[in-house]
C-alpha positions in Angstrom: 13.6 -11.2 -21.2 15.9 -8.3 -20.9 15.4 -5.4 -18.5 14.6 -2.0 -20.1 17.4 0.5 -20.5 17.8 2.7 -17.4 17.4 5.8 -19.7 13.8 4.7 -20.2 12.9 4.3 -16.6 11.9 6.9 -14.0 11.8 6.9 -10.2 8.4 7.8 -8.8 8.3 9.8 -5.6 4.9 9.7 -3.9 4.1 13.1 -2.3 1.4 14.4 0.0 1.3 18.1 0.9 -1.0 20.0 3.2 -2.8 23.0 1.7 -3.7 26.1 3.7 -7.4 25.0 3.8 -6.5 21.6 5.5 -6.9 19.5 2.4 -4.0 17.6 1.0 -2.4 17.7 -2.5 -1.4 14.2 -3.7 1.1 14.1 -6.6 4.0 12.1 -7.9 7.4 13.6 -8.7 9.0 11.6 -11.6 12.8 11.9 -12.1 15.4 9.9 -14.0 16.5 6.8 -11.9 20.0 8.2 -11.5 18.7 11.3 -9.7 19.0 10.5 -6.0 19.5 13.9 -4.4 16.4 14.1 -2.1 16.8 17.9 -1.6 16.6 18.4 -5.4 13.6 16.2 -5.7 11.9 18.0 -2.8 12.7 21.3 -4.5 10.8 20.1 -7.6 7.8 19.4 -5.4 8.1 22.7 -3.5 8.2 24.6 -6.8 5.1 22.7 -8.1 3.2 23.5 -4.9 4.1 27.1 -5.0 3.0 27.2 -8.7 -0.4 26.1 -7.3 -0.6 29.0 -4.9 0.4 27.1 -1.8 3.4 29.0 -0.6 3.8 27.7 3.0 3.8 24.0 2.2 6.7 21.9 3.6 8.1 18.9 1.8 10.5 16.4 3.4 10.7 12.7 4.0 7.5 12.6 5.9 5.7 14.1 2.8 7.6 12.6 -0.1 9.2 9.1 -0.5 10.5 7.0 -3.3 7.7 4.6 -4.3 8.8 2.6 -7.4 10.4 2.6 -10.9 8.4 2.6 -14.1 8.8 3.1 -17.8 7.5 6.6 -18.8 5.3 7.6 -21.6 6.3 10.0 -24.3 4.9 13.1 -22.5 6.9 12.3 -19.4 10.1 11.6 -21.3 9.7 14.9 -23.1 9.2 16.9 -19.9 12.1 15.2 -18.1 14.4 15.9 -21.1 13.4 19.6 -20.9 13.1 20.3 -17.2 14.7 17.3 -15.4 11.4 16.1 -13.8 7.7 15.6 -14.3 4.8 16.2 -11.9 1.9 13.8 -12.1 -1.1 15.3 -10.4 -3.1 12.7 -8.5 -5.9 14.1 -6.4 -6.8 16.6 -3.7 -7.9 14.8 -0.6 -10.5 16.8 1.4 -10.0 17.9 5.0 -13.0 15.8 6.0 -14.2 12.4 4.7 -17.5 12.3 2.8 -20.5 11.0 4.6 -20.4 7.6 2.9 -16.7 7.1 2.0 -15.6 4.5 -0.5 -12.7 2.2 0.4 -10.5 4.4 -1.8 -11.6 7.5 0.0 -10.7 5.9 3.4 -7.2 4.8 2.2 -6.4 8.2 0.7 -7.7 10.0 3.8 -5.6 7.8 6.1 -2.5 8.3 4.0 -3.0 12.0 3.7 -4.0 13.0 7.2 -2.1 10.4 9.4 1.6 10.4 8.9 2.1 6.8 10.2 -0.1 5.5 7.3 1.3 7.9 4.6 3.3 5.2 2.7 1.5 2.1 4.0 0.3 -0.7 1.8 -3.4 -1.2 2.3 -3.9 -4.0 -0.2 -5.9 -6.8 1.5 -7.2 -4.4 4.2 -11.0 -4.5 4.1 -13.4 -1.6 4.4 -14.5 -2.5 8.0 -10.9 -2.5 9.2 -10.3 0.8 7.4 -13.4 2.3 9.2 -12.0 1.0 12.5 -8.6 2.6 11.9 -10.2 5.9 11.0 -12.3 5.8 14.1 -9.3 5.1 16.3 -7.2 7.8 14.7 -9.9 10.4 14.8 -10.6 9.6 18.5 -6.9 9.8 19.3 -6.6 13.1 17.4 -9.7 14.5 19.3 -8.4 13.2 22.6 -11.3 10.9 23.2 -9.6 7.5 22.9 -10.3 5.0 25.7 
């Protein structure tokens, strides 16, 4: 089986940016695989964030990192050919967890609000362990850890 042509692959940069209200924007920046200028990639993210009305957001390696390479669909290819990149909106992650969070809620919250988990792989981590991590991190943040 032959590998797809590099022209049909894009690099995906996973990005988390704090909004003024304390929630976090999660989106991917997709660029051709040959684009490796981080400042240019961060600029694409900053421009996107500004277009959403969040003018003070910072984007650097603690907010945006290369994630993987994938084959894009037609919409992505078209956008990249016109503007050099594509922004894939993911989700806004609230400032606070819901009362009864799902496993997905907990993973996204950890990644969004605690930098050391931002680009962690949580596959195989159960809900109880996630609850424990959240409890420890929130106690540490609040200065109540033992």
